[in-house]
GUBA-748142 format. One record per residue (C-alpha): residue number from 1; x, y, z. Coordinates in steps of 0.2 Angstrom, whole numbers, always signed. Last residue first. Example, Ala and Ser with C-alpha at 12.3 -4.5 7.8 and 13.67 -1.06 7.14 Angstrom:
<recs>
<rec n="2" X="+68" Y="-5" Z="+36"/>
<rec n="1" X="+62" Y="-22" Z="+39"/>
</recs>
This chain:
<recs>
<rec n="387" X="-270" Y="+146" Z="+174"/>
<rec n="386" X="-288" Y="+147" Z="+180"/>
<rec n="385" X="-294" Y="+135" Z="+166"/>
<rec n="384" X="-281" Y="+122" Z="+172"/>
<rec n="383" X="-287" Y="+124" Z="+190"/>
<rec n="382" X="-305" Y="+121" Z="+185"/>
<rec n="381" X="-303" Y="+106" Z="+173"/>
<rec n="380" X="-309" Y="+93" Z="+186"/>
<rec n="379" X="-324" Y="+103" Z="+190"/>
<rec n="378" X="-328" Y="+103" Z="+209"/>
<rec n="377" X="-321" Y="+120" Z="+212"/>
<rec n="376" X="-333" Y="+127" Z="+199"/>
<rec n="375" X="-348" Y="+120" Z="+207"/>
<rec n="374" X="-344" Y="+126" Z="+224"/>
<rec n="373" X="-339" Y="+112" Z="+236"/>
<rec n="372" X="-351" Y="+103" Z="+248"/>
<rec n="371" X="-348" Y="+104" Z="+267"/>
<rec n="370" X="-343" Y="+87" Z="+275"/>
<rec n="369" X="-331" Y="+96" Z="+286"/>
<rec n="368" X="-332" Y="+115" Z="+287"/>
<rec n="367" X="-335" Y="+119" Z="+305"/>
<rec n="366" X="-324" Y="+107" Z="+316"/>
<rec n="365" X="-310" Y="+102" Z="+303"/>
<rec n="364" X="-311" Y="+119" Z="+295"/>
<rec n="363" X="-309" Y="+129" Z="+311"/>
<rec n="362" X="-295" Y="+117" Z="+316"/>
<rec n="361" X="-285" Y="+120" Z="+300"/>
<rec n="360" X="-289" Y="+139" Z="+300"/>
<rec n="359" X="-281" Y="+140" Z="+317"/>
<rec n="358" X="-266" Y="+131" Z="+311"/>
<rec n="357" X="-264" Y="+143" Z="+296"/>
<rec n="356" X="-267" Y="+158" Z="+306"/>
<rec n="355" X="-253" Y="+155" Z="+319"/>
<rec n="354" X="-261" Y="+151" Z="+336"/>
<rec n="353" X="-263" Y="+163" Z="+350"/>
<rec n="352" X="-278" Y="+174" Z="+347"/>
<rec n="351" X="-289" Y="+162" Z="+337"/>
<rec n="350" X="-285" Y="+147" Z="+348"/>
<rec n="349" X="-288" Y="+158" Z="+364"/>
<rec n="348" X="-305" Y="+163" Z="+357"/>
<rec n="347" X="-309" Y="+145" Z="+353"/>
<rec n="346" X="-305" Y="+139" Z="+370"/>
<rec n="345" X="-315" Y="+152" Z="+379"/>
<rec n="344" X="-330" Y="+147" Z="+369"/>
<rec n="343" X="-327" Y="+128" Z="+371"/>
<rec n="342" X="-345" Y="+125" Z="+378"/>
<rec n="341" X="-354" Y="+141" Z="+383"/>
<rec n="340" X="-350" Y="+156" Z="+393"/>
<rec n="339" X="-336" Y="+168" Z="+388"/>
<rec n="338" X="-335" Y="+183" Z="+400"/>
<rec n="337" X="-324" Y="+198" Z="+397"/>
<rec n="336" X="-319" Y="+213" Z="+407"/>
<rec n="335" X="-322" Y="+203" Z="+423"/>
<rec n="334" X="-333" Y="+211" Z="+437"/>
<rec n="333" X="-326" Y="+219" Z="+452"/>
<rec n="332" X="-339" Y="+222" Z="+465"/>
<rec n="331" X="-350" Y="+209" Z="+456"/>
<rec n="330" X="-368" Y="+213" Z="+453"/>
<rec n="329" X="-370" Y="+217" Z="+434"/>
<rec n="328" X="-356" Y="+206" Z="+427"/>
<rec n="327" X="-360" Y="+192" Z="+439"/>
<rec n="326" X="-379" Y="+192" Z="+434"/>
<rec n="325" X="-373" Y="+192" Z="+416"/>
<rec n="324" X="-362" Y="+177" Z="+419"/>
<rec n="323" X="-376" Y="+168" Z="+428"/>
<rec n="322" X="-388" Y="+171" Z="+414"/>
<rec n="321" X="-375" Y="+165" Z="+401"/>
<rec n="320" X="-371" Y="+149" Z="+410"/>
<rec n="319" X="-390" Y="+146" Z="+413"/>
<rec n="318" X="-396" Y="+147" Z="+395"/>
<rec n="317" X="-398" Y="+129" Z="+393"/>
<rec n="316" X="-404" Y="+125" Z="+376"/>
<rec n="315" X="-386" Y="+122" Z="+370"/>
<rec n="314" X="-381" Y="+123" Z="+352"/>
<rec n="313" X="-373" Y="+108" Z="+343"/>
<rec n="312" X="-388" Y="+103" Z="+332"/>
<rec n="311" X="-393" Y="+122" Z="+331"/>
<rec n="310" X="-377" Y="+126" Z="+322"/>
<rec n="309" X="-378" Y="+111" Z="+310"/>
<rec n="308" X="-396" Y="+116" Z="+306"/>
<rec n="307" X="-391" Y="+134" Z="+302"/>
<rec n="306" X="-377" Y="+126" Z="+291"/>
<rec n="305" X="-390" Y="+117" Z="+281"/>
<rec n="304" X="-396" Y="+134" Z="+275"/>
<rec n="303" X="-381" Y="+135" Z="+264"/>
<rec n="302" X="-387" Y="+120" Z="+253"/>
<rec n="301" X="-397" Y="+131" Z="+241"/>
<rec n="300" X="-381" Y="+140" Z="+237"/>
<rec n="299" X="-371" Y="+125" Z="+233"/>
<rec n="298" X="-385" Y="+117" Z="+222"/>
<rec n="297" X="-387" Y="+134" Z="+213"/>
<rec n="296" X="-369" Y="+134" Z="+207"/>
<rec n="295" X="-354" Y="+143" Z="+215"/>
<rec n="294" X="-346" Y="+148" Z="+199"/>
<rec n="293" X="-361" Y="+151" Z="+189"/>
<rec n="292" X="-370" Y="+161" Z="+203"/>
<rec n="291" X="-354" Y="+172" Z="+204"/>
<rec n="290" X="-354" Y="+174" Z="+185"/>
<rec n="289" X="-372" Y="+178" Z="+184"/>
<rec n="288" X="-371" Y="+192" Z="+197"/>
<rec n="287" X="-381" Y="+187" Z="+213"/>
<rec n="286" X="-396" Y="+197" Z="+216"/>
<rec n="285" X="-411" Y="+185" Z="+214"/>
<rec n="284" X="-402" Y="+170" Z="+221"/>
<rec n="283" X="-397" Y="+179" Z="+237"/>
<rec n="282" X="-414" Y="+187" Z="+239"/>
<rec n="281" X="-422" Y="+169" Z="+237"/>
<rec n="280" X="-411" Y="+162" Z="+251"/>
<rec n="279" X="-415" Y="+177" Z="+262"/>
<rec n="278" X="-434" Y="+174" Z="+259"/>
<rec n="277" X="-432" Y="+155" Z="+262"/>
<rec n="276" X="-422" Y="+158" Z="+278"/>
<rec n="275" X="-436" Y="+170" Z="+284"/>
<rec n="274" X="-449" Y="+157" Z="+281"/>
<rec n="273" X="-438" Y="+144" Z="+291"/>
<rec n="272" X="-439" Y="+156" Z="+306"/>
<rec n="271" X="-426" Y="+167" Z="+313"/>
<rec n="270" X="-408" Y="+164" Z="+317"/>
<rec n="269" X="-408" Y="+174" Z="+333"/>
<rec n="268" X="-422" Y="+162" Z="+340"/>
<rec n="267" X="-410" Y="+155" Z="+353"/>
<rec n="266" X="-400" Y="+139" Z="+353"/>
<rec n="265" X="-384" Y="+143" Z="+362"/>
<rec n="264" X="-367" Y="+141" Z="+354"/>
<rec n="263" X="-353" Y="+151" Z="+362"/>
<rec n="262" X="-356" Y="+167" Z="+372"/>
<rec n="261" X="-345" Y="+183" Z="+371"/>
<rec n="260" X="-351" Y="+194" Z="+385"/>
<rec n="259" X="-342" Y="+211" Z="+385"/>
<rec n="258" X="-341" Y="+221" Z="+401"/>
<rec n="257" X="-340" Y="+240" Z="+405"/>
<rec n="256" X="-338" Y="+247" Z="+422"/>
<rec n="255" X="-344" Y="+265" Z="+425"/>
<rec n="254" X="-335" Y="+275" Z="+438"/>
<rec n="253" X="-335" Y="+290" Z="+428"/>
<rec n="252" X="-316" Y="+290" Z="+425"/>
<rec n="251" X="-318" Y="+272" Z="+419"/>
<rec n="250" X="-330" Y="+277" Z="+405"/>
<rec n="249" X="-316" Y="+281" Z="+392"/>
<rec n="248" X="-306" Y="+265" Z="+395"/>
<rec n="247" X="-321" Y="+253" Z="+396"/>
<rec n="246" X="-329" Y="+263" Z="+381"/>
<rec n="245" X="-314" Y="+258" Z="+370"/>
<rec n="244" X="-315" Y="+239" Z="+375"/>
<rec n="243" X="-334" Y="+239" Z="+373"/>
<rec n="242" X="-333" Y="+247" Z="+355"/>
<rec n="241" X="-320" Y="+234" Z="+351"/>
<rec n="240" X="-332" Y="+220" Z="+356"/>
<rec n="239" X="-347" Y="+227" Z="+347"/>
<rec n="238" X="-337" Y="+229" Z="+331"/>
<rec n="237" X="-332" Y="+211" Z="+332"/>
<rec n="236" X="-350" Y="+207" Z="+334"/>
<rec n="235" X="-354" Y="+216" Z="+318"/>
<rec n="234" X="-340" Y="+207" Z="+309"/>
<rec n="233" X="-345" Y="+191" Z="+315"/>
<rec n="232" X="-364" Y="+193" Z="+309"/>
<rec n="231" X="-359" Y="+199" Z="+292"/>
<rec n="230" X="-345" Y="+186" Z="+289"/>
<rec n="229" X="-353" Y="+172" Z="+298"/>
<rec n="228" X="-352" Y="+158" Z="+285"/>
<rec n="227" X="-334" Y="+153" Z="+290"/>
<rec n="226" X="-330" Y="+157" Z="+308"/>
<rec n="225" X="-317" Y="+169" Z="+314"/>
<rec n="224" X="-314" Y="+169" Z="+333"/>
<rec n="223" X="-317" Y="+186" Z="+341"/>
<rec n="222" X="-334" Y="+192" Z="+336"/>
<rec n="221" X="-339" Y="+174" Z="+333"/>
<rec n="220" X="-338" Y="+170" Z="+351"/>
<rec n="219" X="-351" Y="+183" Z="+353"/>
<rec n="218" X="-355" Y="+201" Z="+359"/>
<rec n="217" X="-368" Y="+205" Z="+372"/>
<rec n="216" X="-364" Y="+222" Z="+379"/>
<rec n="215" X="-365" Y="+225" Z="+398"/>
<rec n="214" X="-363" Y="+243" Z="+403"/>
<rec n="213" X="-363" Y="+244" Z="+422"/>
<rec n="212" X="-366" Y="+257" Z="+436"/>
<rec n="211" X="-359" Y="+273" Z="+442"/>
<rec n="210" X="-377" Y="+277" Z="+448"/>
<rec n="209" X="-379" Y="+294" Z="+441"/>
<rec n="208" X="-367" Y="+290" Z="+426"/>
<rec n="207" X="-378" Y="+276" Z="+421"/>
<rec n="206" X="-393" Y="+288" Z="+419"/>
<rec n="205" X="-382" Y="+299" Z="+408"/>
<rec n="204" X="-376" Y="+284" Z="+398"/>
<rec n="203" X="-394" Y="+279" Z="+392"/>
<rec n="202" X="-394" Y="+288" Z="+375"/>
<rec n="201" X="-376" Y="+284" Z="+371"/>
<rec n="200" X="-378" Y="+266" Z="+375"/>
<rec n="199" X="-394" Y="+263" Z="+366"/>
<rec n="198" X="-387" Y="+271" Z="+350"/>
<rec n="197" X="-371" Y="+261" Z="+351"/>
<rec n="196" X="-379" Y="+245" Z="+354"/>
<rec n="195" X="-391" Y="+248" Z="+339"/>
<rec n="194" X="-377" Y="+253" Z="+328"/>
<rec n="193" X="-368" Y="+237" Z="+332"/>
<rec n="192" X="-380" Y="+222" Z="+332"/>
<rec n="191" X="-395" Y="+230" Z="+324"/>
<rec n="190" X="-389" Y="+241" Z="+311"/>
<rec n="189" X="-373" Y="+231" Z="+308"/>
<rec n="188" X="-382" Y="+215" Z="+306"/>
<rec n="187" X="-395" Y="+224" Z="+294"/>
<rec n="186" X="-381" Y="+232" Z="+284"/>
<rec n="185" X="-372" Y="+216" Z="+281"/>
<rec n="184" X="-388" Y="+207" Z="+276"/>
<rec n="183" X="-393" Y="+221" Z="+264"/>
<rec n="182" X="-376" Y="+220" Z="+256"/>
<rec n="181" X="-381" Y="+203" Z="+249"/>
<rec n="180" X="-372" Y="+188" Z="+256"/>
<rec n="179" X="-364" Y="+177" Z="+242"/>
<rec n="178" X="-347" Y="+184" Z="+243"/>
<rec n="177" X="-347" Y="+181" Z="+262"/>
<rec n="176" X="-351" Y="+163" Z="+261"/>
<rec n="175" X="-367" Y="+159" Z="+270"/>
<rec n="174" X="-375" Y="+161" Z="+286"/>
<rec n="173" X="-391" Y="+171" Z="+284"/>
<rec n="172" X="-393" Y="+185" Z="+296"/>
<rec n="171" X="-389" Y="+183" Z="+314"/>
<rec n="170" X="-399" Y="+196" Z="+323"/>
<rec n="169" X="-396" Y="+205" Z="+339"/>
<rec n="168" X="-404" Y="+213" Z="+355"/>
<rec n="167" X="-393" Y="+210" Z="+370"/>
<rec n="166" X="-387" Y="+227" Z="+376"/>
<rec n="165" X="-388" Y="+225" Z="+394"/>
<rec n="164" X="-389" Y="+242" Z="+403"/>
<rec n="163" X="-386" Y="+243" Z="+421"/>
<rec n="162" X="-389" Y="+253" Z="+437"/>
<rec n="161" X="-400" Y="+266" Z="+431"/>
<rec n="160" X="-401" Y="+282" Z="+441"/>
<rec n="159" X="-410" Y="+285" Z="+457"/>
<rec n="158" X="-415" Y="+303" Z="+453"/>
<rec n="157" X="-431" Y="+300" Z="+445"/>
<rec n="156" X="-432" Y="+281" Z="+442"/>
<rec n="155" X="-449" Y="+281" Z="+434"/>
<rec n="154" X="-447" Y="+298" Z="+424"/>
<rec n="153" X="-429" Y="+292" Z="+418"/>
<rec n="152" X="-436" Y="+275" Z="+412"/>
<rec n="151" X="-450" Y="+283" Z="+403"/>
<rec n="150" X="-440" Y="+297" Z="+395"/>
<rec n="149" X="-426" Y="+284" Z="+390"/>
<rec n="148" X="-440" Y="+273" Z="+381"/>
<rec n="147" X="-445" Y="+288" Z="+371"/>
<rec n="146" X="-427" Y="+291" Z="+366"/>
<rec n="145" X="-425" Y="+273" Z="+361"/>
<rec n="144" X="-441" Y="+273" Z="+351"/>
<rec n="143" X="-436" Y="+289" Z="+341"/>
<rec n="142" X="-419" Y="+282" Z="+338"/>
<rec n="141" X="-426" Y="+267" Z="+328"/>
<rec n="140" X="-414" Y="+253" Z="+325"/>
<rec n="139" X="-415" Y="+248" Z="+343"/>
<rec n="138" X="-433" Y="+244" Z="+341"/>
<rec n="137" X="-439" Y="+249" Z="+359"/>
<rec n="136" X="-457" Y="+247" Z="+365"/>
<rec n="135" X="-455" Y="+246" Z="+384"/>
<rec n="134" X="-461" Y="+232" Z="+395"/>
<rec n="133" X="-460" Y="+236" Z="+414"/>
<rec n="132" X="-454" Y="+223" Z="+427"/>
<rec n="131" X="-457" Y="+228" Z="+445"/>
<rec n="130" X="-475" Y="+222" Z="+444"/>
<rec n="129" X="-468" Y="+204" Z="+445"/>
<rec n="128" X="-466" Y="+193" Z="+430"/>
<rec n="127" X="-477" Y="+179" Z="+422"/>
<rec n="126" X="-491" Y="+189" Z="+414"/>
<rec n="125" X="-481" Y="+205" Z="+409"/>
<rec n="124" X="-467" Y="+195" Z="+402"/>
<rec n="123" X="-479" Y="+183" Z="+393"/>
<rec n="122" X="-487" Y="+198" Z="+385"/>
<rec n="121" X="-470" Y="+205" Z="+379"/>
<rec n="120" X="-465" Y="+188" Z="+371"/>
<rec n="119" X="-482" Y="+186" Z="+363"/>
<rec n="118" X="-482" Y="+203" Z="+354"/>
<rec n="117" X="-490" Y="+219" Z="+359"/>
<rec n="116" X="-474" Y="+228" Z="+364"/>
<rec n="115" X="-466" Y="+222" Z="+348"/>
<rec n="114" X="-447" Y="+224" Z="+347"/>
<rec n="113" X="-445" Y="+223" Z="+365"/>
<rec n="112" X="-435" Y="+233" Z="+379"/>
<rec n="111" X="-438" Y="+225" Z="+395"/>
<rec n="110" X="-435" Y="+237" Z="+410"/>
<rec n="109" X="-432" Y="+227" Z="+425"/>
<rec n="108" X="-432" Y="+232" Z="+443"/>
<rec n="107" X="-421" Y="+218" Z="+451"/>
<rec n="106" X="-427" Y="+206" Z="+463"/>
<rec n="105" X="-418" Y="+190" Z="+458"/>
<rec n="104" X="-434" Y="+183" Z="+450"/>
<rec n="103" X="-435" Y="+199" Z="+439"/>
<rec n="102" X="-417" Y="+196" Z="+434"/>
<rec n="101" X="-421" Y="+179" Z="+428"/>
<rec n="100" X="-437" Y="+184" Z="+419"/>
<rec n="99" X="-428" Y="+198" Z="+410"/>
<rec n="98" X="-413" Y="+186" Z="+406"/>
<rec n="97" X="-425" Y="+173" Z="+399"/>
<rec n="96" X="-433" Y="+185" Z="+387"/>
<rec n="95" X="-416" Y="+192" Z="+382"/>
<rec n="94" X="-409" Y="+175" Z="+379"/>
<rec n="93" X="-422" Y="+170" Z="+367"/>
<rec n="92" X="-438" Y="+180" Z="+365"/>
<rec n="91" X="-446" Y="+197" Z="+366"/>
<rec n="90" X="-433" Y="+205" Z="+378"/>
<rec n="89" X="-421" Y="+211" Z="+364"/>
<rec n="88" X="-414" Y="+225" Z="+375"/>
<rec n="87" X="-412" Y="+224" Z="+394"/>
<rec n="86" X="-412" Y="+239" Z="+406"/>
<rec n="85" X="-408" Y="+236" Z="+424"/>
<rec n="84" X="-414" Y="+244" Z="+440"/>
<rec n="83" X="-406" Y="+241" Z="+457"/>
<rec n="82" X="-420" Y="+239" Z="+470"/>
<rec n="81" X="-407" Y="+234" Z="+483"/>
<rec n="80" X="-400" Y="+220" Z="+473"/>
<rec n="79" X="-385" Y="+217" Z="+485"/>
<rec n="78" X="-368" Y="+217" Z="+478"/>
<rec n="77" X="-360" Y="+200" Z="+473"/>
<rec n="76" X="-344" Y="+194" Z="+480"/>
<rec n="75" X="-330" Y="+194" Z="+467"/>
<rec n="74" X="-317" Y="+203" Z="+478"/>
<rec n="73" X="-310" Y="+187" Z="+484"/>
<rec n="72" X="-306" Y="+183" Z="+466"/>
<rec n="71" X="-292" Y="+196" Z="+466"/>
<rec n="70" X="-283" Y="+192" Z="+482"/>
<rec n="69" X="-285" Y="+173" Z="+479"/>
<rec n="68" X="-278" Y="+176" Z="+462"/>
<rec n="67" X="-263" Y="+185" Z="+469"/>
<rec n="66" X="-260" Y="+171" Z="+482"/>
<rec n="65" X="-261" Y="+158" Z="+469"/>
<rec n="64" X="-249" Y="+167" Z="+457"/>
<rec n="63" X="-237" Y="+169" Z="+472"/>
<rec n="62" X="-238" Y="+151" Z="+476"/>
<rec n="61" X="-234" Y="+146" Z="+458"/>
<rec n="60" X="-219" Y="+158" Z="+458"/>
<rec n="59" X="-212" Y="+150" Z="+474"/>
<rec n="58" X="-216" Y="+133" Z="+468"/>
<rec n="57" X="-207" Y="+135" Z="+452"/>
<rec n="56" X="-193" Y="+144" Z="+461"/>
<rec n="55" X="-190" Y="+128" Z="+472"/>
<rec n="54" X="-193" Y="+115" Z="+458"/>
<rec n="53" X="-181" Y="+124" Z="+446"/>
<rec n="52" X="-190" Y="+133" Z="+432"/>
<rec n="51" X="-196" Y="+127" Z="+415"/>
<rec n="50" X="-206" Y="+111" Z="+419"/>
<rec n="49" X="-213" Y="+116" Z="+437"/>
<rec n="48" X="-217" Y="+134" Z="+431"/>
<rec n="47" X="-226" Y="+128" Z="+415"/>
<rec n="46" X="-236" Y="+115" Z="+424"/>
<rec n="45" X="-242" Y="+128" Z="+437"/>
<rec n="44" X="-246" Y="+141" Z="+424"/>
<rec n="43" X="-257" Y="+128" Z="+415"/>
<rec n="42" X="-266" Y="+124" Z="+431"/>
<rec n="41" X="-268" Y="+143" Z="+434"/>
<rec n="40" X="-275" Y="+145" Z="+417"/>
<rec n="39" X="-288" Y="+131" Z="+419"/>
<rec n="38" X="-293" Y="+139" Z="+436"/>
<rec n="37" X="-295" Y="+156" Z="+428"/>
<rec n="36" X="-306" Y="+148" Z="+414"/>
<rec n="35" X="-317" Y="+139" Z="+427"/>
<rec n="34" X="-319" Y="+156" Z="+436"/>
<rec n="33" X="-327" Y="+163" Z="+420"/>
<rec n="32" X="-342" Y="+151" Z="+423"/>
<rec n="31" X="-348" Y="+164" Z="+435"/>
<rec n="30" X="-357" Y="+164" Z="+452"/>
<rec n="29" X="-359" Y="+146" Z="+454"/>
<rec n="28" X="-340" Y="+143" Z="+458"/>
<rec n="27" X="-340" Y="+158" Z="+470"/>
<rec n="26" X="-337" Y="+150" Z="+487"/>
<rec n="25" X="-330" Y="+133" Z="+481"/>
<rec n="24" X="-317" Y="+142" Z="+470"/>
<rec n="23" X="-313" Y="+155" Z="+484"/>
<rec n="22" X="-309" Y="+141" Z="+496"/>
<rec n="21" X="-300" Y="+130" Z="+483"/>
<rec n="20" X="-289" Y="+145" Z="+479"/>
<rec n="19" X="-284" Y="+148" Z="+497"/>
<rec n="18" X="-282" Y="+129" Z="+500"/>
<rec n="17" X="-271" Y="+127" Z="+485"/>
<rec n="16" X="-261" Y="+142" Z="+490"/>
<rec n="15" X="-257" Y="+135" Z="+507"/>
<rec n="14" X="-255" Y="+116" Z="+502"/>
<rec n="13" X="-242" Y="+118" Z="+488"/>
<rec n="12" X="-230" Y="+130" Z="+497"/>
<rec n="11" X="-232" Y="+120" Z="+513"/>
<rec n="10" X="-229" Y="+103" Z="+504"/>
<rec n="9" X="-213" Y="+110" Z="+497"/>
<rec n="8" X="-207" Y="+117" Z="+513"/>
<rec n="7" X="-209" Y="+100" Z="+521"/>
<rec n="6" X="-199" Y="+92" Z="+508"/>
<rec n="5" X="-186" Y="+106" Z="+509"/>
<rec n="4" X="-185" Y="+103" Z="+528"/>
<rec n="3" X="-184" Y="+84" Z="+526"/>
<rec n="2" X="-170" Y="+87" Z="+513"/>
<rec n="1" X="-160" Y="+98" Z="+525"/>
</recs>
């Protein structure tokens, strides 16, 4: 009997392991999200074996592996077949790299750019195939979006548009939420959120024709609260919720909606040093005297160091994001969420599952250490005055 149980145990372990291993080896390069599934499965295995009896733990683990195998087996990529994709924010950074990547894969790419005569647009024309078409499309200007729609519809005729990738975005100036001027909040919402909504609403008729994909690039900062990113994080949280609602509403049309929540990647979203200096000056010029007195000019001027801190830990390799977006566009059953980038999935899990106090402790330890204190808080008699 003990021998039989031992043999059964090994069979229960071996069969699901081989099944999941086969799927993992086959699709490991298609999406980084698969790593997150494997980590969750390993955690489930540990919980099953610790909490349940060995027999029922193995049964539950085997069933979980089988269900995962069934689900992940449907992750093979659809053929390109002249599918057309619209990408916003194609001038530089991630959007620029994505346009080139999709063009190399054989997609027909419509690259929406902020400046059709700029260096980014010219490079796309020079280096990409004739399938790629550059479109002037500032996502904050509805007239340009509608004009781009007319050109895309005329070129595709009755084919429909397979995917829209809402990638255009701005970071603003990372600083304490109280210090940021309202213009910073409004710009982040105008580009990151309202721009995404405007492009989506305009191009949905073409997506309905193809029963295609709506892919919205949000951010880890839209789900995991991070200091200094009040305007950016709020706008990206709005994008994430918009995607979730549209996923429900558009399912009846056969359109799949995906949210990409990348971690830290070094793009040009932060802008130039000249732009930082201008934003810094705007903060100093428009702060109420009392607020400026409490924070102190030294603290305010030190805020731009956070941009350097972000860039120091950011990756210059966009391939995890590009592969995940490719998977979102091409997989038969794409995931609802993708979290490319170092520790992005971990931080989102921590923000969702941990008590707020514990999450805040980890966030301060990782993103707030060695940060200078506002002038008033560094004064010995500040607490006494406050009381």
